[in-house]
PyMOL Python script that loads the backbone (N, CA, C, O; Angstrom):
from pymol import cmd

cmd.read_pdbstr("""\
ATOM      1  N   MET A   1     122.307  69.322  61.741  1.00  0.00           N
ATOM      2  CA  MET A   1     123.122  68.812  63.335  1.00  0.00           C
ATOM      3  C   MET A   1     121.500  68.900  63.732  1.00  0.00           C
ATOM      4  O   MET A   1     121.192  67.710  63.798  1.00  0.00           O
ATOM      5  N   PRO A   2     120.905  69.286  63.879  1.00  0.00           N
ATOM      6  CA  PRO A   2     119.504  69.407  64.777  1.00  0.00           C
ATOM      7  C   PRO A   2     118.780  68.090  63.881  1.00  0.00           C
ATOM      8  O   PRO A   2     117.743  67.815  64.485  1.00  0.00           O
ATOM      9  N   LYS A   3     118.902  67.370  62.928  1.00  0.00           N
ATOM     10  CA  LYS A   3     118.174  66.481  62.685  1.00  0.00           C
ATOM     11  C   LYS A   3     118.524  65.438  63.152  1.00  0.00           C
ATOM     12  O   LYS A   3     117.689  64.681  63.647  1.00  0.00           O
ATOM     13  N   THR A   4     119.965  65.101  63.110  1.00  0.00           N
ATOM     14  CA  THR A   4     120.839  63.864  63.849  1.00  0.00           C
ATOM     15  C   THR A   4     120.503  63.953  65.109  1.00  0.00           C
ATOM     16  O   THR A   4     120.327  62.808  65.527  1.00  0.00           O
ATOM     17  N   LEU A   5     120.239  65.102  66.317  1.00  0.00           N
ATOM     18  CA  LEU A   5     119.694  65.319  67.554  1.00  0.00           C
ATOM     19  C   LEU A   5     118.578  65.106  67.761  1.00  0.00           C
ATOM     20  O   LEU A   5     118.583  64.000  68.304  1.00  0.00           O
ATOM     21  N   GLN A   6     117.701  65.403  67.696  1.00  0.00           N
ATOM     22  CA  GLN A   6     116.450  64.646  66.944  1.00  0.00           C
ATOM     23  C   GLN A   6     115.805  63.291  67.095  1.00  0.00           C
ATOM     24  O   GLN A   6     115.063  62.733  67.904  1.00  0.00           O
ATOM     25  N   ASN A   7     116.514  62.962  65.780  1.00  0.00           N
ATOM     26  CA  ASN A   7     116.945  61.320  65.776  1.00  0.00           C
ATOM     27  C   ASN A   7     117.047  60.589  67.139  1.00  0.00           C
ATOM     28  O   ASN A   7     116.326  59.745  67.670  1.00  0.00           O
ATOM     29  N   HIS A   8     118.103  61.157  67.493  1.00  0.00           N
ATOM     30  CA  HIS A   8     118.983  60.640  68.730  1.00  0.00           C
ATOM     31  C   HIS A   8     117.914  60.623  70.221  1.00  0.00           C
ATOM     32  O   HIS A   8     117.766  59.653  70.964  1.00  0.00           O
ATOM     33  N   CYS A   9     117.353  61.799  70.349  1.00  0.00           N
ATOM     34  CA  CYS A   9     116.415  62.114  71.413  1.00  0.00           C
ATOM     35  C   CYS A   9     114.814  61.440  71.163  1.00  0.00           C
ATOM     36  O   CYS A   9     113.997  61.187  72.049  1.00  0.00           O
ATOM     37  N   ALA A  10     114.671  61.266  69.866  1.00  0.00           N
ATOM     38  CA  ALA A  10     113.233  60.749  69.781  1.00  0.00           C
ATOM     39  C   ALA A  10     113.352  59.375  70.401  1.00  0.00           C
ATOM     40  O   ALA A  10     112.553  59.154  71.311  1.00  0.00           O
ATOM     41  N   ARG A  11     114.396  58.183  70.008  1.00  0.00           N
ATOM     42  CA  ARG A  11     114.939  57.526  70.016  1.00  0.00           C
ATOM     43  C   ARG A  11     115.227  56.890  71.674  1.00  0.00           C
ATOM     44  O   ARG A  11     114.970  55.715  71.933  1.00  0.00           O
ATOM     45  N   SER A  12     115.806  57.877  72.747  1.00  0.00           N
ATOM     46  CA  SER A  12     116.111  57.891  73.570  1.00  0.00           C
ATOM     47  C   SER A  12     115.397  57.996  74.985  1.00  0.00           C
ATOM     48  O   SER A  12     114.204  58.283  75.082  1.00  0.00           O
ATOM     49  N   PRO A  13     116.095  57.782  75.909  1.00  0.00           N
ATOM     50  CA  PRO A  13     115.587  58.239  77.166  1.00  0.00           C
ATOM     51  C   PRO A  13     115.648  59.788  77.206  1.00  0.00           C
ATOM     52  O   PRO A  13     114.693  60.498  77.524  1.00  0.00           O
ATOM     53  N   ARG A  14     116.912  60.245  76.839  1.00  0.00           N
ATOM     54  CA  ARG A  14     116.655  61.694  76.710  1.00  0.00           C
ATOM     55  C   ARG A  14     116.186  62.960  75.936  1.00  0.00           C
ATOM     56  O   ARG A  14     116.708  64.063  75.774  1.00  0.00           O
ATOM     57  N   LEU A  15     114.784  62.300  75.433  1.00  0.00           N
ATOM     58  CA  LEU A  15     113.998  63.100  75.068  1.00  0.00           C
ATOM     59  C   LEU A  15     113.987  64.297  75.767  1.00  0.00           C
ATOM     60  O   LEU A  15     114.496  65.275  75.219  1.00  0.00           O
ATOM     61  N   PRO A  16     113.580  64.388  76.700  1.00  0.00           N
ATOM     62  CA  PRO A  16     113.332  65.642  77.866  1.00  0.00           C
ATOM     63  C   PRO A  16     114.645  66.609  77.371  1.00  0.00           C
ATOM     64  O   PRO A  16     114.246  67.769  77.470  1.00  0.00           O
ATOM     65  N   LEU A  17     115.692  66.602  77.003  1.00  0.00           N
ATOM     66  CA  LEU A  17     117.078  67.159  77.084  1.00  0.00           C
ATOM     67  C   LEU A  17     117.530  67.666  75.224  1.00  0.00           C
ATOM     68  O   LEU A  17     118.620  68.089  74.838  1.00  0.00           O
ATOM     69  N   PHE A  18     116.237  67.419  74.367  1.00  0.00           N
ATOM     70  CA  PHE A  18     116.695  67.724  73.367  1.00  0.00           C
ATOM     71  C   PHE A  18     116.398  69.387  73.105  1.00  0.00           C
ATOM     72  O   PHE A  18     116.652  69.792  71.970  1.00  0.00           O
ATOM     73  N   GLY A  19     115.863  70.390  74.121  1.00  0.00           N
ATOM     74  CA  GLY A  19     115.616  71.409  73.889  1.00  0.00           C
ATOM     75  C   GLY A  19     116.667  72.001  74.075  1.00  0.00           C
ATOM     76  O   GLY A  19     117.147  72.710  73.190  1.00  0.00           O
ATOM     77  N   HIS A  20     117.516  71.764  75.805  1.00  0.00           N
ATOM     78  CA  HIS A  20     118.746  72.384  76.494  1.00  0.00           C
ATOM     79  C   HIS A  20     119.435  72.108  75.299  1.00  0.00           C
ATOM     80  O   HIS A  20     119.458  73.122  74.602  1.00  0.00           O
ATOM     81  N   ILE A  21     120.109  70.979  74.681  1.00  0.00           N
ATOM     82  CA  ILE A  21     120.803  70.617  74.246  1.00  0.00           C
ATOM     83  C   ILE A  21     120.985  71.840  72.873  1.00  0.00           C
ATOM     84  O   ILE A  21     121.877  72.670  72.701  1.00  0.00           O
ATOM     85  N   MET A  22     120.041  71.609  72.233  1.00  0.00           N
ATOM     86  CA  MET A  22     119.336  72.903  71.084  1.00  0.00           C
ATOM     87  C   MET A  22     120.022  74.578  71.482  1.00  0.00           C
ATOM     88  O   MET A  22     120.476  75.591  70.949  1.00  0.00           O
ATOM     89  N   ALA A  23     119.844  74.244  72.210  1.00  0.00           N
ATOM     90  CA  ALA A  23     119.577  75.986  73.192  1.00  0.00           C
ATOM     91  C   ALA A  23     121.345  76.488  73.387  1.00  0.00           C
ATOM     92  O   ALA A  23     121.990  77.447  72.963  1.00  0.00           O
ATOM     93  N   ALA A  24     121.753  75.034  74.435  1.00  0.00           N
ATOM     94  CA  ALA A  24     123.210  75.442  74.412  1.00  0.00           C
ATOM     95  C   ALA A  24     124.274  75.025  72.538  1.00  0.00           C
ATOM     96  O   ALA A  24     125.267  75.702  72.272  1.00  0.00           O
ATOM     97  N   LEU A  25     123.863  74.069  71.709  1.00  0.00           N
ATOM     98  CA  LEU A  25     124.232  74.466  71.036  1.00  0.00           C
ATOM     99  C   LEU A  25     124.340  75.910  70.150  1.00  0.00           C
ATOM    100  O   LEU A  25     125.200  76.484  69.482  1.00  0.00           O
ATOM    101  N   TYR A  26     123.380  76.067  70.430  1.00  0.00           N
ATOM    102  CA  TYR A  26     122.866  77.710  69.670  1.00  0.00           C
ATOM    103  C   TYR A  26     123.867  78.655  69.906  1.00  0.00           C
ATOM    104  O   TYR A  26     124.584  79.416  69.257  1.00  0.00           O
ATOM    105  N   GLN A  27     123.622  78.275  71.288  1.00  0.00           N
ATOM    106  CA  GLN A  27     124.544  79.497  72.031  1.00  0.00           C
ATOM    107  C   GLN A  27     126.051  79.814  72.022  1.00  0.00           C
ATOM    108  O   GLN A  27     126.614  80.873  71.740  1.00  0.00           O
ATOM    109  N   ASP A  28     126.634  78.462  72.454  1.00  0.00           N
ATOM    110  CA  ASP A  28     127.801  78.157  71.784  1.00  0.00           C
ATOM    111  C   ASP A  28     128.073  78.024  70.510  1.00  0.00           C
ATOM    112  O   ASP A  28     129.103  77.375  70.326  1.00  0.00           O
ATOM    113  N   ASP A  29     127.442  78.461  69.363  1.00  0.00           N
ATOM    114  CA  ASP A  29     127.366  78.881  68.315  1.00  0.00           C
ATOM    115  C   ASP A  29     127.606  78.144  67.239  1.00  0.00           C
ATOM    116  O   ASP A  29     127.837  78.627  66.131  1.00  0.00           O
ATOM    117  N   ILE A  30     127.549  76.466  67.598  1.00  0.00           N
ATOM    118  CA  ILE A  30     127.278  75.242  67.310  1.00  0.00           C
ATOM    119  C   ILE A  30     126.663  75.111  65.717  1.00  0.00           C
ATOM    120  O   ILE A  30     127.090  74.876  64.587  1.00  0.00           O
ATOM    121  N   VAL A  31     125.497  75.393  66.332  1.00  0.00           N
ATOM    122  CA  VAL A  31     124.593  75.586  65.412  1.00  0.00           C
ATOM    123  C   VAL A  31     123.519  76.683  65.260  1.00  0.00           C
ATOM    124  O   VAL A  31     122.642  76.907  66.094  1.00  0.00           O
ATOM    125  N   GLU A  32     123.723  77.452  63.896  1.00  0.00           N
ATOM    126  CA  GLU A  32     123.496  78.553  63.678  1.00  0.00           C
ATOM    127  C   GLU A  32     121.605  78.574  63.869  1.00  0.00           C
ATOM    128  O   GLU A  32     120.983  77.554  64.168  1.00  0.00           O
ATOM    129  N   GLU A  33     121.171  79.458  63.711  1.00  0.00           N
ATOM    130  CA  GLU A  33     119.507  79.890  63.245  1.00  0.00           C
ATOM    131  C   GLU A  33     118.946  79.500  62.307  1.00  0.00           C
ATOM    132  O   GLU A  33     117.789  79.098  62.182  1.00  0.00           O
ATOM    133  N   ASP A  34     120.233  79.666  61.175  1.00  0.00           N
ATOM    134  CA  ASP A  34     119.492  79.112  59.737  1.00  0.00           C
ATOM    135  C   ASP A  34     119.385  77.453  59.597  1.00  0.00           C
ATOM    136  O   ASP A  34     118.592  76.859  58.867  1.00  0.00           O
ATOM    137  N   ASP A  35     120.220  76.948  60.337  1.00  0.00           N
ATOM    138  CA  ASP A  35     120.385  75.125  60.610  1.00  0.00           C
ATOM    139  C   ASP A  35     118.924  75.614  61.205  1.00  0.00           C
ATOM    140  O   ASP A  35     117.976  75.846  60.456  1.00  0.00           O
ATOM    141  N   ILE A  36     118.853  75.746  62.676  1.00  0.00           N
ATOM    142  CA  ILE A  36     117.444  75.505  62.849  1.00  0.00           C
ATOM    143  C   ILE A  36     116.462  75.372  62.281  1.00  0.00           C
ATOM    144  O   ILE A  36     115.648  74.489  62.554  1.00  0.00           O
ATOM    145  N   ARG A  37     116.282  76.493  61.075  1.00  0.00           N
ATOM    146  CA  ARG A  37     115.164  76.791  61.165  1.00  0.00           C
ATOM    147  C   ARG A  37     115.067  76.230  59.319  1.00  0.00           C
ATOM    148  O   ARG A  37     114.098  76.430  58.588  1.00  0.00           O
ATOM    149  N   THR A  38     116.015  75.707  59.031  1.00  0.00           N
ATOM    150  CA  THR A  38     116.301  74.387  57.748  1.00  0.00           C
ATOM    151  C   THR A  38     115.542  73.305  58.590  1.00  0.00           C
ATOM    152  O   THR A  38     114.401  72.891  58.389  1.00  0.00           O
ATOM    153  N   TRP A  39     116.360  72.961  59.511  1.00  0.00           N
ATOM    154  CA  TRP A  39     115.730  72.058  60.246  1.00  0.00           C
ATOM    155  C   TRP A  39     113.915  71.954  60.118  1.00  0.00           C
ATOM    156  O   TRP A  39     113.307  71.131  59.432  1.00  0.00           O
ATOM    157  N   TYR A  40     113.372  72.916  60.888  1.00  0.00           N
ATOM    158  CA  TYR A  40     112.129  72.592  61.387  1.00  0.00           C
ATOM    159  C   TYR A  40     111.290  73.089  59.978  1.00  0.00           C
ATOM    160  O   TYR A  40     110.083  72.876  60.094  1.00  0.00           O
ATOM    161  N   ALA A  41     111.685  73.713  58.658  1.00  0.00           N
ATOM    162  CA  ALA A  41     110.947  72.949  57.455  1.00  0.00           C
ATOM    163  C   ALA A  41     110.881  72.085  56.649  1.00  0.00           C
ATOM    164  O   ALA A  41     110.088  71.759  55.766  1.00  0.00           O
ATOM    165  N   SER A  42     112.151  71.601  57.181  1.00  0.00           N
ATOM    166  CA  SER A  42     112.673  69.962  56.584  1.00  0.00           C
ATOM    167  C   SER A  42     110.899  69.422  56.902  1.00  0.00           C
ATOM    168  O   SER A  42     109.985  70.106  57.365  1.00  0.00           O
ATOM    169  N   PRO A  43     110.871  67.803  56.405  1.00  0.00           N
ATOM    170  CA  PRO A  43     110.095  67.111  56.120  1.00  0.00           C
ATOM    171  C   PRO A  43     110.351  65.904  57.139  1.00  0.00           C
ATOM    172  O   PRO A  43     109.481  65.193  57.641  1.00  0.00           O
ATOM    173  N   ALA A  44     111.778  65.825  57.343  1.00  0.00           N
ATOM    174  CA  ALA A  44     112.367  64.515  58.422  1.00  0.00           C
ATOM    175  C   ALA A  44     112.084  65.605  59.710  1.00  0.00           C
ATOM    176  O   ALA A  44     112.269  64.904  60.706  1.00  0.00           O
ATOM    177  N   SER A  45     111.803  66.687  60.073  1.00  0.00           N
ATOM    178  CA  SER A  45     111.784  67.386  61.197  1.00  0.00           C
ATOM    179  C   SER A  45     110.034  66.814  61.827  1.00  0.00           C
ATOM    180  O   SER A  45     109.947  66.515  63.018  1.00  0.00           O
ATOM    181  N   ARG A  46     109.054  66.740  61.127  1.00  0.00           N
ATOM    182  CA  ARG A  46     107.942  65.977  60.710  1.00  0.00           C
ATOM    183  C   ARG A  46     107.364  64.634  61.089  1.00  0.00           C
ATOM    184  O   ARG A  46     106.253  64.173  61.350  1.00  0.00           O
ATOM    185  N   GLY A  47     108.828  64.139  60.988  1.00  0.00           N
ATOM    186  CA  GLY A  47     108.432  62.865  60.448  1.00  0.00           C
ATOM    187  C   GLY A  47     107.601  62.222  59.356  1.00  0.00           C
ATOM    188  O   GLY A  47     106.612  61.547  59.639  1.00  0.00           O
ATOM    189  N   ASP A  48     107.921  62.389  58.350  1.00  0.00           N
ATOM    190  CA  ASP A  48     107.463  62.209  57.374  1.00  0.00           C
ATOM    191  C   ASP A  48     107.740  61.022  57.091  1.00  0.00           C
ATOM    192  O   ASP A  48     108.880  60.558  57.092  1.00  0.00           O
ATOM    193  N   GLY A  49     106.165  60.093  56.679  1.00  0.00           N
ATOM    194  CA  GLY A  49     106.934  58.636  56.565  1.00  0.00           C
ATOM    195  C   GLY A  49     107.359  57.602  57.553  1.00  0.00           C
ATOM    196  O   GLY A  49     107.888  56.518  57.307  1.00  0.00           O
ATOM    197  N   GLN A  50     107.007  58.167  58.835  1.00  0.00           N
ATOM    198  CA  GLN A  50     106.980  57.580  59.779  1.00  0.00           C
ATOM    199  C   GLN A  50     105.635  56.940  60.282  1.00  0.00           C
ATOM    200  O   GLN A  50     104.610  57.621  60.304  1.00  0.00           O
ATOM    201  N   LYS A  51     105.644  55.871  60.612  1.00  0.00           N
ATOM    202  CA  LYS A  51     104.465  54.971  60.991  1.00  0.00           C
ATOM    203  C   LYS A  51     103.990  55.770  62.323  1.00  0.00           C
ATOM    204  O   LYS A  51     104.903  56.401  62.855  1.00  0.00           O
ATOM    205  N   PRO A  52     103.047  55.832  62.794  1.00  0.00           N
ATOM    206  CA  PRO A  52     102.275  56.500  64.398  1.00  0.00           C
ATOM    207  C   PRO A  52     102.615  55.529  65.033  1.00  0.00           C
ATOM    208  O   PRO A  52     102.662  54.306  64.905  1.00  0.00           O
ATOM    209  N   GLY A  53     102.933  56.572  66.015  1.00  0.00           N
ATOM    210  CA  GLY A  53     103.093  55.331  67.444  1.00  0.00           C
ATOM    211  C   GLY A  53     104.018  56.376  68.360  1.00  0.00           C
ATOM    212  O   GLY A  53     103.991  57.572  68.070  1.00  0.00           O
ATOM    213  N   PRO A  54     104.860  55.891  69.502  1.00  0.00           N
ATOM    214  CA  PRO A  54     105.967  56.630  70.326  1.00  0.00           C
ATOM    215  C   PRO A  54     106.691  57.222  69.468  1.00  0.00           C
ATOM    216  O   PRO A  54     106.684  58.453  69.431  1.00  0.00           O
ATOM    217  N   LEU A  55     107.511  56.439  68.548  1.00  0.00           N
ATOM    218  CA  LEU A  55     108.610  57.358  68.223  1.00  0.00           C
ATOM    219  C   LEU A  55     108.135  58.591  66.845  1.00  0.00           C
ATOM    220  O   LEU A  55     108.869  59.434  66.329  1.00  0.00           O
ATOM    221  N   GLN A  56     107.353  58.433  66.682  1.00  0.00           N
ATOM    222  CA  GLN A  56     106.463  59.443  65.749  1.00  0.00           C
ATOM    223  C   GLN A  56     106.026  60.778  66.998  1.00  0.00           C
ATOM    224  O   GLN A  56     106.320  61.971  66.917  1.00  0.00           O
ATOM    225  N   ASP A  57     105.524  60.325  67.711  1.00  0.00           N
ATOM    226  CA  ASP A  57     105.073  61.200  68.909  1.00  0.00           C
ATOM    227  C   ASP A  57     106.269  62.129  69.150  1.00  0.00           C
ATOM    228  O   ASP A  57     106.180  63.303  68.791  1.00  0.00           O
ATOM    229  N   ASN A  58     107.785  61.504  69.949  1.00  0.00           N
ATOM    230  CA  ASN A  58     108.208  62.175  70.083  1.00  0.00           C
ATOM    231  C   ASN A  58     109.125  62.957  69.213  1.00  0.00           C
ATOM    232  O   ASN A  58     109.930  63.815  69.576  1.00  0.00           O
ATOM    233  N   ILE A  59     108.864  62.502  67.922  1.00  0.00           N
ATOM    234  CA  ILE A  59     109.688  63.384  66.751  1.00  0.00           C
ATOM    235  C   ILE A  59     109.038  65.094  67.012  1.00  0.00           C
ATOM    236  O   ILE A  59     109.691  66.132  67.115  1.00  0.00           O
ATOM    237  N   GLU A  60     107.382  64.878  67.072  1.00  0.00           N
ATOM    238  CA  GLU A  60     106.736  65.776  67.113  1.00  0.00           C
ATOM    239  C   GLU A  60     106.662  66.595  68.062  1.00  0.00           C
ATOM    240  O   GLU A  60     106.059  67.658  67.914  1.00  0.00           O
ATOM    241  N   LYS A  61     107.471  66.141  69.625  1.00  0.00           N
ATOM    242  CA  LYS A  61     107.804  66.654  70.403  1.00  0.00           C
ATOM    243  C   LYS A  61     108.738  67.219  70.318  1.00  0.00           C
ATOM    244  O   LYS A  61     108.830  68.279  70.936  1.00  0.00           O
ATOM    245  N   CYS A  62     109.640  66.827  69.653  1.00  0.00           N
ATOM    246  CA  CYS A  62     111.304  67.568  69.352  1.00  0.00           C
ATOM    247  C   CYS A  62     110.604  69.072  68.201  1.00  0.00           C
ATOM    248  O   CYS A  62     111.013  70.222  68.357  1.00  0.00           O
ATOM    249  N   ARG A  63     109.705  68.750  67.298  1.00  0.00           N
ATOM    250  CA  ARG A  63     109.877  69.809  66.674  1.00  0.00           C
ATOM    251  C   ARG A  63     108.515  70.625  67.365  1.00  0.00           C
ATOM    252  O   ARG A  63     108.018  71.382  66.531  1.00  0.00           O
ATOM    253  N   THR A  64     107.892  70.643  68.520  1.00  0.00           N
ATOM    254  CA  THR A  64     107.275  71.553  69.328  1.00  0.00           C
ATOM    255  C   THR A  64     108.482  72.454  69.759  1.00  0.00           C
ATOM    256  O   THR A  64     108.411  73.672  69.598  1.00  0.00           O
ATOM    257  N   ILE A  65     109.519  71.902  70.269  1.00  0.00           N
ATOM    258  CA  ILE A  65     110.365  72.583  70.825  1.00  0.00           C
ATOM    259  C   ILE A  65     111.368  73.892  70.145  1.00  0.00           C
ATOM    260  O   ILE A  65     111.790  75.004  70.460  1.00  0.00           O
ATOM    261  N   GLY A  66     111.419  72.742  68.807  1.00  0.00           N
ATOM    262  CA  GLY A  66     112.205  73.336  67.767  1.00  0.00           C
ATOM    263  C   GLY A  66     110.707  74.928  67.148  1.00  0.00           C
ATOM    264  O   GLY A  66     111.075  75.852  66.423  1.00  0.00           O
ATOM    265  N   SER A  67     109.853  74.865  67.442  1.00  0.00           N
ATOM    266  CA  SER A  67     108.548  75.822  67.076  1.00  0.00           C
ATOM    267  C   SER A  67     109.311  77.123  68.198  1.00  0.00           C
ATOM    268  O   SER A  67     109.755  78.250  67.979  1.00  0.00           O
ATOM    269  N   HIS A  68     109.150  76.141  69.640  1.00  0.00           N
ATOM    270  CA  HIS A  68     109.081  77.521  70.501  1.00  0.00           C
ATOM    271  C   HIS A  68     110.581  78.631  70.548  1.00  0.00           C
ATOM    272  O   HIS A  68     110.712  79.796  70.923  1.00  0.00           O
ATOM    273  N   MET A  69     111.719  77.451  69.882  1.00  0.00           N
ATOM    274  CA  MET A  69     113.163  78.597  69.670  1.00  0.00           C
ATOM    275  C   MET A  69     112.769  79.437  68.509  1.00  0.00           C
ATOM    276  O   MET A  69     113.275  80.559  68.484  1.00  0.00           O
ATOM    277  N   ILE A  70     111.772  79.035  67.311  1.00  0.00           N
ATOM    278  CA  ILE A  70     111.930  79.991  66.190  1.00  0.00           C
ATOM    279  C   ILE A  70     111.136  80.864  66.463  1.00  0.00           C
ATOM    280  O   ILE A  70     111.446  82.006  66.123  1.00  0.00           O
ATOM    281  N   GLN A  71     109.759  80.635  67.209  1.00  0.00           N
ATOM    282  CA  GLN A  71     109.242  81.578  67.676  1.00  0.00           C
ATOM    283  C   GLN A  71     110.232  82.954  68.783  1.00  0.00           C
ATOM    284  O   GLN A  71     110.099  84.173  68.883  1.00  0.00           O
ATOM    285  N   GLN A  72     110.908  82.236  69.246  1.00  0.00           N
ATOM    286  CA  GLN A  72     111.808  83.320  70.217  1.00  0.00           C
ATOM    287  C   GLN A  72     112.794  84.025  69.332  1.00  0.00           C
ATOM    288  O   GLN A  72     113.153  85.186  69.530  1.00  0.00           O
ATOM    289  N   PHE A  73     113.255  83.197  68.254  1.00  0.00           N
ATOM    290  CA  PHE A  73     114.200  84.088  67.421  1.00  0.00           C
ATOM    291  C   PHE A  73     113.529  85.012  66.462  1.00  0.00           C
ATOM    292  O   PHE A  73     114.090  86.078  66.210  1.00  0.00           O
ATOM    293  N   ASP A  74     112.357  84.713  65.882  1.00  0.00           N
ATOM    294  CA  ASP A  74     110.944  85.795  65.510  1.00  0.00           C
ATOM    295  C   ASP A  74     111.237  86.667  66.322  1.00  0.00           C
ATOM    296  O   ASP A  74     112.167  87.379  65.944  1.00  0.00           O
ATOM    297  N   ASP A  75     110.541  87.068  67.943  1.00  0.00           N
ATOM    298  CA  ASP A  75     110.235  88.010  68.810  1.00  0.00           C
ATOM    299  C   ASP A  75     111.662  88.667  68.679  1.00  0.00           C
ATOM    300  O   ASP A  75     111.771  89.890  68.593  1.00  0.00           O
ATOM    301  N   GLN A  76     112.390  88.106  68.670  1.00  0.00           N
ATOM    302  CA  GLN A  76     114.248  88.722  68.865  1.00  0.00           C
ATOM    303  C   GLN A  76     114.203  90.098  68.012  1.00  0.00           C
ATOM    304  O   GLN A  76     114.549  91.263  68.210  1.00  0.00           O
ATOM    305  N   GLU A  77     113.535  89.292  66.853  1.00  0.00           N
ATOM    306  CA  GLU A  77     113.902  90.169  65.470  1.00  0.00           C
ATOM    307  C   GLU A  77     112.990  91.580  65.696  1.00  0.00           C
ATOM    308  O   GLU A  77     113.375  92.708  65.388  1.00  0.00           O
ATOM    309  N   SER A  78     111.950  91.306  66.185  1.00  0.00           N
ATOM    310  CA  SER A  78     111.307  92.326  66.354  1.00  0.00           C
ATOM    311  C   SER A  78     111.006  93.120  67.374  1.00  0.00           C
ATOM    312  O   SER A  78     110.207  94.040  67.202  1.00  0.00           O
ATOM    313  N   GLU A  79     111.385  92.974  68.162  1.00  0.00           N
ATOM    314  CA  GLU A  79     111.637  93.797  69.566  1.00  0.00           C
ATOM    315  C   GLU A  79     113.536  94.426  68.559  1.00  0.00           C
ATOM    316  O   GLU A  79     113.609  95.649  68.440  1.00  0.00           O
ATOM    317  N   GLU A  80     114.332  93.905  68.189  1.00  0.00           N
ATOM    318  CA  GLU A  80     115.736  94.551  67.602  1.00  0.00           C
ATOM    319  C   GLU A  80     114.908  95.518  66.498  1.00  0.00           C
ATOM    320  O   GLU A  80     115.254  96.699  66.513  1.00  0.00           O
ATOM    321  N   GLU A  81     113.638  95.071  65.350  1.00  0.00           N
ATOM    322  CA  GLU A  81     113.673  96.055  64.840  1.00  0.00           C
ATOM    323  C   GLU A  81     112.825  97.094  65.256  1.00  0.00           C
ATOM    324  O   GLU A  81     112.860  98.117  64.573  1.00  0.00           O
ATOM    325  N   SER A  82     111.950  97.055  66.379  1.00  0.00           N
ATOM    326  CA  SER A  82     111.265  98.150  66.633  1.00  0.00           C
ATOM    327  C   SER A  82     112.738  99.107  67.607  1.00  0.00           C
ATOM    328  O   SER A  82     113.200 100.214  67.327  1.00  0.00           O
ATOM    329  N   GLU A  83     113.078  98.324  68.559  1.00  0.00           N
ATOM    330  CA  GLU A  83     114.571  99.342  68.844  1.00  0.00           C
ATOM    331  C   GLU A  83     115.460 100.230  67.476  1.00  0.00           C
ATOM    332  O   GLU A  83     116.027 101.293  67.728  1.00  0.00           O
ATOM    333  N   ASP A  84     115.469  99.870  66.626  1.00  0.00           N
ATOM    334  CA  ASP A  84     116.091 100.306  65.171  1.00  0.00           C
ATOM    335  C   ASP A  84     115.259 101.791  65.049  1.00  0.00           C
ATOM    336  O   ASP A  84     115.639 102.961  65.010  1.00  0.00           O
ATOM    337  N   GLU A  85     113.638 100.983  64.999  1.00  0.00           N
ATOM    338  CA  GLU A  85     113.083 102.812  64.547  1.00  0.00           C
ATOM    339  C   GLU A  85     112.963 103.554  65.659  1.00  0.00           C
ATOM    340  O   GLU A  85     112.769 104.741  65.394  1.00  0.00           O
ATOM    341  N   GLU A  86     113.013 103.257  67.011  1.00  0.00           N
ATOM    342  CA  GLU A  86     112.905 104.099  68.022  1.00  0.00           C
ATOM    343  C   GLU A  86     114.313 104.737  67.585  1.00  0.00           C
ATOM    344  O   GLU A  86     114.521 105.946  67.680  1.00  0.00           O
ATOM    345  N   ASP A  87     114.841 104.228  67.313  1.00  0.00           N
ATOM    346  CA  ASP A  87     116.802 105.208  67.310  1.00  0.00           C
ATOM    347  C   ASP A  87     116.586 106.555  66.057  1.00  0.00           C
ATOM    348  O   ASP A  87     117.520 107.316  65.802  1.00  0.00           O
TER     349      ASP A  87
END
""", "prot")
cmd.dss("prot")
cmd.show_as("cartoon", "prot")
cmd.util.cbc("prot")
cmd.orient("prot")
């Protein structure tokens, strides 16, 4: 689903909504963390094979938002591990 959303948002004026929609889908358990990580690691998330230009730029903007989400996941896991060590 992240790939489909990226493709749609990169081609439309709805690009600024990509992060909000991804966050909402994640919070509502429609998209799992693993789905986001798998999408982010895929060549499609980088726009591999895409010609340079506005579409490629928008694909990269979506990927940047994905990287922020993954950083949040990693930070949350680190916090949970720290709490477990304190107990």
